[in-house]
C-alpha positions, 0 to 999 in steps of 0.5 A: 280174395283181395278188395284191392283193385286190379291195374287197368290195362289199357284197351280200346273203347270197342275191346273194353265193351267186348270185355264188359260182355264176356265179365256179364257171362263169367268170361265164358268165351264161346257163350260171349261169341255166340251173344255177340254173332247173334247182336250183330244184325245179318251175317256179322258177327265178332270176328267178321271183316265186314262188320263195322265197327259202329255195327259191332259197338252197337251190338254190344250195348244192345247186350250190355242193357238186355242184360246177361245171363252166366252159363249154367255150372257144371257138377264137378266129379269131386273137390279137386280141380285142374287149372289150366292157365296161358297168356299171349301177347304180340310183341311183348309188349303188344296186345294180349289175351289170357287164357284159362280152363277148368277141369276136374279130376277126371279131366272133363271141361267144366269152363273156357274162360278168356278175356282181352287183357290190354293193347300193349301189354307184356306177356307176363302181365297175360300170364298172371292175369290169366291166372288171376281169371281161373281161380276168381272163376273157379272160386266163384263157381266151386269150393275147390280142396286141392288145386294142380295148376298147369302152367308154362310160365317160369316167371309166374311160377318162381313167383307164386310157388317159388317165393321168388319177387316178381320180376316185372314192374306193375304185376305186384297187384296181380301176383298179391290177388292170385297169393291170395286166392291160393290162400284159401286153397288147402291143397294146391301145386302146379304143373309146369307145362313145356312148350310141346304140351297141350294147354287148352287155355293157349286158344282161348289166350289167343282170341283174347289178344285178337280183341285187345288188337282192336282198334278204337271203335 
């Protein structure tokens, strides 16, 4: 791990509040959305069009004041893990989100993570954030000794596993943070996912981008 702070991509105040709630539940997307939906009065919710920004903001602030609890951590089958990651940016740059799924060696999902990255952020940055999110939460929960990272971004693969320098300005801090985390895994490698390969992190990144697109709030 690295103690250097990662760059803060711009988010609206409303999206930033959602990200705080996500952080409070370990970026477990379902746990966060369920908690937010329960906190919004009536039939409102995070993605209910009839919910006003003011109602959503009050619900988010109430959740943060009341305190949040991380979901229980499932027991893994072994010290070998699979990590799916994906980043999504609409417009590249545009509203961007990051998604990650932690699975055990039997492909049982242990955590489904997501977060907004920025309101005007490139796809490569979203991919790095997704990888860092998955790795950070993996180490917060488990002690991995073998890891297969499944990812579709050749840009990130060439940097992290191929030794190339990052190609997009501003991602060096993310790249360094990822390298620092991976240095603690005795055995790790990547699997490149083609566009046609299923990636369960994709939907989580899309939800993160939806949140990043929230207005001022």
